[in-house]
DSSP file (Angstrom, degrees, kcal/mol; ACC not computed):
  #  RESIDUE AA STRUCTURE BP1 BP2  ACC     N-H-->O    O-->H-N    N-H-->O    O-->H-N    TCO  KAPPA ALPHA  PHI   PSI    X-CA   Y-CA   Z-CA
    1    1 A M              0   0    0      0, 0.0     2,-0.2     0, 0.0     0, 0.0   0.000 360.0 360.0 360.0 130.9   12.1  -40.5  -48.9
    2    2 A A        -     0   0    0      1,-0.0     2,-0.5     0, 0.0     0, 0.0  -0.500 360.0-148.2 -77.6 143.4   15.3  -42.4  -48.4
    3    3 A I        -     0   0    0     -2,-0.2     2,-0.3     0, 0.0    -1,-0.0  -0.942  18.1-178.5-113.1 131.5   15.3  -46.1  -48.6
    4    4 A S        -     0   0    0     -2,-0.5     2,-0.1     1,-0.0     0, 0.0  -0.879  30.6 -97.2-126.3 160.7   17.7  -48.1  -46.5
    5    5 A R        -     0   0    0     -2,-0.3     3,-0.1     1,-0.1    -1,-0.0  -0.369  45.5 -96.5 -73.4 153.6   18.3  -51.8  -46.1
    6    6 A K        -     0   0    0      1,-0.1    -1,-0.1    -2,-0.1     3,-0.1  -0.501  50.3-104.1 -65.6 134.1   16.8  -53.8  -43.3
    7    7 A P        -     0   0    0      0, 0.0     2,-0.2     0, 0.0    -1,-0.1  -0.319  36.6-108.2 -64.2 145.5   19.3  -54.1  -40.5
    8    8 A K        -     0   0    0      1,-0.1     3,-0.3    -3,-0.1    -3,-0.0  -0.531  26.2-167.6 -74.8 137.2   21.0  -57.4  -40.2
    9    9 A T        +     0   0    0     -2,-0.2    -1,-0.1     1,-0.2    -3,-0.0   0.271  65.7  93.0-107.0   9.4   19.9  -59.5  -37.2
   10   10 A D        +     0   0    0      2,-0.1     2,-0.9     0, 0.0    -1,-0.2   0.444  51.9 110.7 -86.4   3.0   22.6  -62.1  -37.3
   11   11 A T        -     0   0    0     -3,-0.3     2,-0.3     1,-0.0     0, 0.0  -0.680  61.9-149.7 -78.9 109.8   24.9  -60.2  -34.9
   12   12 A A        -     0   0    0     -2,-0.9     2,-0.5     1,-0.0    -2,-0.1  -0.607   9.3-160.0 -85.3 137.1   24.8  -62.4  -31.8
   13   13 A V        -     0   0    0     -2,-0.3     2,-0.0     3,-0.0    -2,-0.0  -0.965  20.1-125.2-116.6 131.6   25.2  -60.9  -28.4
   14   14 A S     >  -     0   0    0     -2,-0.5     4,-2.0     1,-0.1     3,-0.2  -0.338  17.5-118.4 -76.0 157.4   26.2  -63.2  -25.6
   15   15 A E  H  > S+     0   0    0      1,-0.2     4,-2.7     2,-0.2     5,-0.2   0.856 115.7  58.0 -59.3 -35.5   24.2  -63.5  -22.4
   16   16 A A  H  > S+     0   0    0      2,-0.2     4,-2.2     1,-0.2    -1,-0.2   0.893 105.6  48.6 -64.0 -40.4   27.3  -62.2  -20.5
   17   17 A E  H  > S+     0   0    0      2,-0.2     4,-1.9     1,-0.2    -1,-0.2   0.906 112.5  48.3 -66.7 -41.0   27.3  -58.9  -22.5
   18   18 A I  H  X S+     0   0    0     -4,-2.0     4,-2.2     1,-0.2    -2,-0.2   0.932 112.3  48.7 -63.3 -45.7   23.5  -58.5  -21.9
   19   19 A K  H  X S+     0   0    0     -4,-2.7     4,-2.7     1,-0.2     5,-0.2   0.872 108.6  54.2 -62.8 -38.0   24.0  -59.1  -18.2
   20   20 A A  H  X S+     0   0    0     -4,-2.2     4,-1.6     2,-0.2    -1,-0.2   0.898 109.2  47.8 -63.7 -41.1   26.9  -56.6  -18.1
   21   21 A V  H  X S+     0   0    0     -4,-1.9     4,-1.2     2,-0.2    -2,-0.2   0.922 113.7  47.2 -65.7 -43.8   24.7  -53.9  -19.7
   22   22 A I  H  < S+     0   0    0     -4,-2.2     3,-0.4     1,-0.2    -2,-0.2   0.924 113.8  46.8 -64.5 -44.7   21.8  -54.6  -17.3
   23   23 A E  H  < S+     0   0    0     -4,-2.7    -1,-0.2     1,-0.2    -2,-0.2   0.770 101.3  66.2 -70.6 -25.5   24.0  -54.6  -14.2
   24   24 A K  H  < S+     0   0    0     -4,-1.6    -1,-0.2    -5,-0.2    -2,-0.2   0.909  84.5 174.2 -61.1 -40.1   25.8  -51.4  -15.2
   25   25 A G     <  -     0   0    0     -4,-1.2     2,-0.2    -3,-0.4    -1,-0.1  -0.129  27.6 -86.3  66.2-163.9   22.6  -49.6  -14.7
   26   26 A G        -     0   0    0     -4,-0.1     2,-0.3    -3,-0.1    -4,-0.0  -0.604  36.2 -96.3-129.4-170.2   22.3  -45.9  -15.0
   27   27 A S        -     0   0    0     -2,-0.2     2,-0.3     3,-0.0    -2,-0.0  -0.847  30.5-116.4-115.5 154.0   22.7  -42.8  -12.8
   28   28 A V        -     0   0    0     -2,-0.3     2,-0.2     1,-0.1     0, 0.0  -0.684  37.0-106.0 -86.6 138.2   20.1  -40.9  -10.9
   29   29 A V        -     0   0    0     -2,-0.3     2,-0.7     1,-0.1    -1,-0.1  -0.474  32.9-148.5 -65.4 129.0   19.5  -37.3  -11.9
   30   30 A N        -     0   0    0     -2,-0.2     2,-0.7     1,-0.1     3,-0.1  -0.899  13.4-171.1-105.7 114.4   21.1  -35.1   -9.3
   31   31 A D        +     0   0    0     -2,-0.7     3,-0.4     1,-0.2    -1,-0.1  -0.432  44.2 124.8-100.7  57.5   19.3  -31.7   -8.9
   32   32 A S        +     0   0    0     -2,-0.7    -1,-0.2     1,-0.2     4,-0.1   0.125  41.6  96.5-102.3  21.3   21.9  -30.1   -6.6
   33   33 A H  S    S+     0   0    0     -3,-0.1    -1,-0.2     2,-0.1    -2,-0.1   0.402  86.4  32.7 -90.6   3.2   22.4  -27.1   -8.8
   34   34 A G  S    S-     0   0    0     -3,-0.4     3,-0.1     1,-0.1    -3,-0.0  -0.783 100.9 -56.0-143.3-174.5   20.0  -24.8   -6.9
   35   35 A P        -     0   0    0      0, 0.0     2,-0.1     0, 0.0    -1,-0.1  -0.293  66.9 -89.0 -67.4 155.0   18.7  -24.2   -3.4
   36   36 A E        -     0   0    0     -4,-0.1     2,-0.4     1,-0.0    -4,-0.1  -0.421  46.4-153.1 -63.3 135.2   17.0  -26.9   -1.5
   37   37 A R        -     0   0    0     -2,-0.1     2,-0.4    -3,-0.1    -1,-0.0  -0.897  10.5-168.6-114.8 144.0   13.3  -27.1   -2.3
   38   38 A R        -     0   0    0     -2,-0.4     2,-0.2     2,-0.0    -2,-0.0  -0.961  24.0-115.5-128.3 147.7   10.6  -28.5   -0.1
   39   39 A N        -     0   0    0     -2,-0.4     2,-0.4     2,-0.0     0, 0.0  -0.557  28.0-168.4 -81.2 146.8    7.0  -29.2   -0.9
   40   40 A L        -     0   0    0     -2,-0.2     2,-0.5     2,-0.0    -2,-0.0  -0.996  14.0-143.6-137.6 128.9    4.2  -27.3    0.8
   41   41 A Q        -     0   0    0     -2,-0.4     2,-0.5     2,-0.0    -2,-0.0  -0.816  19.7-168.1 -93.9 131.2    0.6  -28.1    0.8
   42   42 A L        -     0   0    0     -2,-0.5     2,-0.6     2,-0.0    -2,-0.0  -0.977   7.9-161.9-124.8 124.5   -1.6  -25.0    0.6
   43   43 A R        +     0   0    0     -2,-0.5     2,-0.3     0, 0.0    -2,-0.0  -0.926  16.6 177.0-108.3 123.2   -5.4  -25.1    1.2
   44   44 A L        -     0   0    0     -2,-0.6     2,-0.1     2,-0.0    -2,-0.0  -0.913  33.4-105.1-124.1 150.6   -7.3  -22.1   -0.1
   45   45 A E     >  -     0   0    0     -2,-0.3     4,-2.0     1,-0.1     3,-0.4  -0.420  32.7-117.5 -69.0 149.8  -11.0  -21.2   -0.2
   46   46 A A  H  > S+     0   0    0      1,-0.2     4,-2.2     2,-0.2     5,-0.1   0.860 114.3  55.4 -58.1 -38.1  -12.7  -21.6   -3.6
   47   47 A T  H  > S+     0   0    0      1,-0.2     4,-1.9     2,-0.2    -1,-0.2   0.872 106.9  50.3 -66.0 -35.5  -13.5  -17.8   -3.6
   48   48 A L  H  > S+     0   0    0     -3,-0.4     4,-2.3     2,-0.2    -1,-0.2   0.900 109.9  50.0 -67.9 -40.2   -9.9  -16.9   -3.1
   49   49 A I  H  X S+     0   0    0     -4,-2.0     4,-2.7     1,-0.2    -2,-0.2   0.895 109.4  52.1 -63.8 -39.4   -8.8  -19.2   -5.9
   50   50 A E  H  X S+     0   0    0     -4,-2.2     4,-2.0     2,-0.2    -1,-0.2   0.894 109.3  49.6 -63.9 -39.4  -11.4  -17.6   -8.2
   51   51 A Q  H  X S+     0   0    0     -4,-1.9     4,-2.1     2,-0.2    -2,-0.2   0.911 111.6  48.7 -64.7 -42.5  -10.1  -14.2   -7.4
   52   52 A I  H  X S+     0   0    0     -4,-2.3     4,-2.7     1,-0.2    -2,-0.2   0.931 111.3  49.7 -62.2 -45.6   -6.5  -15.3   -8.1
   53   53 A D  H  X S+     0   0    0     -4,-2.7     4,-2.2     1,-0.2    -1,-0.2   0.860 108.2  53.5 -63.2 -35.5   -7.6  -16.8  -11.4
   54   54 A A  H  X S+     0   0    0     -4,-2.0     4,-0.7     2,-0.2    -1,-0.2   0.920 111.6  45.0 -65.1 -42.9   -9.4  -13.6  -12.4
   55   55 A L  H >< S+     0   0    0     -4,-2.1     3,-0.8     1,-0.2     4,-0.4   0.898 112.3  51.6 -68.0 -39.8   -6.3  -11.6  -11.8
   56   56 A R  H >< S+     0   0    0     -4,-2.7     3,-1.4     1,-0.2    -1,-0.2   0.899 104.9  58.0 -61.0 -39.8   -4.1  -14.1  -13.7
   57   57 A G  H 3< S+     0   0    0     -4,-2.2    -1,-0.2     1,-0.3    -2,-0.2   0.681  95.2  64.5 -66.8 -18.8   -6.6  -13.9  -16.6
   58   58 A K  T << S+     0   0    0     -3,-0.8    -1,-0.3    -4,-0.7    -2,-0.2   0.648  84.5  92.8 -79.6 -14.7   -6.0  -10.2  -17.0
   59   59 A R  S <  S-     0   0    0     -3,-1.4    -3,-0.0    -4,-0.4     0, 0.0  -0.489  84.9-121.9 -81.1 151.8   -2.4  -10.7  -17.9
   60   60 A M  S    S+     0   0    0      1,-0.3    -1,-0.1    -2,-0.1    -4,-0.0   0.915 110.8  22.4 -58.6 -45.0   -1.3  -10.9  -21.6
   61   61 A V  S    S-     0   0    0     -5,-0.0    -1,-0.3    -3,-0.0    -3,-0.1  -0.892  93.9-140.3-121.5  97.9    0.2  -14.3  -20.9
   62   62 A P        -     0   0    0      0, 0.0    -5,-0.1     0, 0.0    -6,-0.1  -0.358  15.2-137.2 -62.9 127.6   -1.4  -15.7  -17.8
   63   63 A P        -     0   0    0      0, 0.0    -4,-0.1     0, 0.0    -7,-0.0  -0.335  30.3 -89.8 -75.6 165.8    1.1  -17.5  -15.5
   64   64 A S     >  -     0   0    0      1,-0.1     4,-2.7    -2,-0.1     5,-0.2  -0.309  38.4-108.9 -66.9 161.3    0.2  -20.7  -13.8
   65   65 A R  H  > S+     0   0    0      1,-0.2     4,-2.6     2,-0.2     5,-0.2   0.909 121.1  53.9 -57.6 -42.6   -1.4  -20.5  -10.4
   66   66 A H  H  > S+     0   0    0      1,-0.2     4,-2.3     2,-0.2    -1,-0.2   0.933 110.5  45.1 -57.7 -49.4    1.8  -21.8   -8.9
   67   67 A T  H  > S+     0   0    0      1,-0.2     4,-2.6     2,-0.2    -1,-0.2   0.902 111.7  52.6 -63.7 -41.8    3.9  -19.1  -10.6
   68   68 A W  H  X S+     0   0    0     -4,-2.7     4,-2.2     1,-0.2    -1,-0.2   0.919 110.4  47.5 -61.1 -43.7    1.4  -16.4   -9.6
   69   69 A I  H  X S+     0   0    0     -4,-2.6     4,-2.3     2,-0.2    -1,-0.2   0.897 111.0  51.5 -66.2 -40.2    1.5  -17.4   -6.0
   70   70 A L  H  X S+     0   0    0     -4,-2.3     4,-2.5     2,-0.2    -2,-0.2   0.915 109.7  50.1 -61.7 -42.4    5.3  -17.5   -6.0
   71   71 A E  H  X S+     0   0    0     -4,-2.6     4,-2.6     1,-0.2    -2,-0.2   0.916 110.3  50.4 -60.5 -43.2    5.4  -14.0   -7.5
   72   72 A A  H  X S+     0   0    0     -4,-2.2     4,-2.2     1,-0.2    -1,-0.2   0.897 110.4  49.4 -63.6 -40.3    3.0  -12.8   -4.8
   73   73 A I  H  X S+     0   0    0     -4,-2.3     4,-2.4     2,-0.2    -1,-0.2   0.932 111.5  48.7 -64.0 -45.2    5.1  -14.3   -2.0
   74   74 A H  H  X S+     0   0    0     -4,-2.5     4,-2.2     2,-0.2    -2,-0.2   0.898 110.8  51.1 -63.0 -40.5    8.3  -12.7   -3.5
   75   75 A E  H  X S+     0   0    0     -4,-2.6     4,-2.4     1,-0.2    -1,-0.2   0.932 110.8  48.7 -59.8 -45.6    6.5   -9.3   -3.7
   76   76 A K  H  X S+     0   0    0     -4,-2.2     4,-1.2     1,-0.2    -2,-0.2   0.895 111.5  49.4 -63.2 -41.2    5.4   -9.6   -0.1
   77   77 A L  H  < S+     0   0    0     -4,-2.4    -1,-0.2     1,-0.2    -2,-0.2   0.861 113.1  46.8 -67.1 -35.5    8.9  -10.5    1.1
   78   78 A Q  H  < S+     0   0    0     -4,-2.2    -2,-0.2     1,-0.2    -1,-0.2   0.877 118.6  39.9 -73.0 -37.7   10.5   -7.6   -0.8
   79   79 A N  H  <        0   0    0     -4,-2.4    -2,-0.2    -5,-0.2    -1,-0.2   0.534 360.0 360.0 -92.4  -7.2    7.9   -5.0    0.4
   80   80 A G     <        0   0    0     -4,-1.2    -3,-0.2    -5,-0.2    -4,-0.1   0.483 360.0 360.0  78.1 360.0    7.8   -6.3    4.0
């Protein structure tokens, strides 16, 4: 294990420098690299969710419920 010296704390930073850093702020993550996404609330009967979970469980690596439902929607859209 490497041993290092304790950092020196005598480096004074002025209030103006601290205020400049705070006021600079940061940037907001921009997720404009893909299609616009919208949230959708979906209410399903418990028996339907159990059927979905049973089918998901048969796969070698079960996808999340969300992913499984997206796959089903895409299949339906492709096959009409």
